[in-house]
C-alpha positions, 0 to 999 in steps of 0.5 A: 639605159643612159641616153646620149646627150649632145650640145649644138648651138643651133636653134631647134624646131620640133619636126626639123632635121638637124645636121650635127657638127663634125665633132659630134658626128664623129663621136656618135658615128665612130666612137659610139657606133650609133645606128639609124633610128637611135635616139639622142638628146640635144640641147643648146643652152636654152634650158630645154632638151630635145629628143631626136632620132638619127635619120642619116649617117653619111661619112663624117656627118650625122643628121637627126630629126627633132621629135619633141621638146621637154623641160627638166629642172636640174638647176640649183636654186642658188645663183653661184658665181665662182671667182677662181684663181687660175691654177696650173695644168688640168686643175682648172679643168677639174674645177670647171667640170665639177663646178658645173656638176655642182650647179655653178652658174658662172665662172670668172678666172682670176689673175692674182699675185701668186697665179703661176699661169702667164699667157699672152692675150692670144693664148688666153683666148685659146684657153677660154675656148678650151674651158668653154668646151670643158663646160659643155662636156660637163653639161652633157654628162650632168644633165644640165640644159643651161650653159654656165657662163665663162667670163673673160680672165680678169686681173685682180684689181679689176675683179675687185670692182665686181664685188657684191653684198653676197661675196665670200672668200676662202681663208684658212685663218677666218673665224666663221664657216658657212654654217655660221652665216645667215642664209642669203636670198635665193635669187641673189648672186652668191660670189665665191672667191678662191685663190690659186696655188699658194692662196691669196697674197698678204696684199690681196688679203688686206685688200679683201678685208677692206671690202664687203667680202666675208672670210670663210674657212673650211675646217682645220685641214689645208685644201688644194685650190681645186679641192677648196673651191668644190668643197665650198660649193658643195657646202653652200648647196648643202646649207642653202641649195638643193642637196 
């Protein structure tokens, strides 16, 4: 039977009683109709999971007692960092959600020339808060006990300063696929750069070609931005990771 997993930002101690936050309490009590004595699994991003029992349900507040701590290694052996051109609608949510499931360690949203999302600073902050919730939900579902990092949104020019020796960008006109490239060192960060709808502009491609980023293609078909990012992460995991 699938156990309910709940993220909380608290520090947990075995034997302690924890009052869950309002959102988690409402979901457990009102949606899942959980009962006193039921077992749930807590995690806070520290890499561990905490088996807990529901000890009190009062109005919109659920309290649990932490029974034990355990560690289950569900992390990819690769250190994957996805630099993703911000896409419209719920496409970015999909990329983040599935990226978490596939083992991405960190995400950096990119503002590129062809990015169709234009927001002021205040709305970007709200957008980042929303994306953080998407990541948490994906961790709850996928069984990850370490939260991937969501970095602040970066303008293209500033993002280029963060290039590493293991950077790859998706280009349908590239000559090499991932299988043609040498396997990187496991602990070294692997950066994957993916453009938004419409891809990278000609200027951005020229700037990329002047750097250490290696162009990679994903076959003869044109993929949407959200498909391309996830296909690339899956390919990397199949070749060098734990698939």
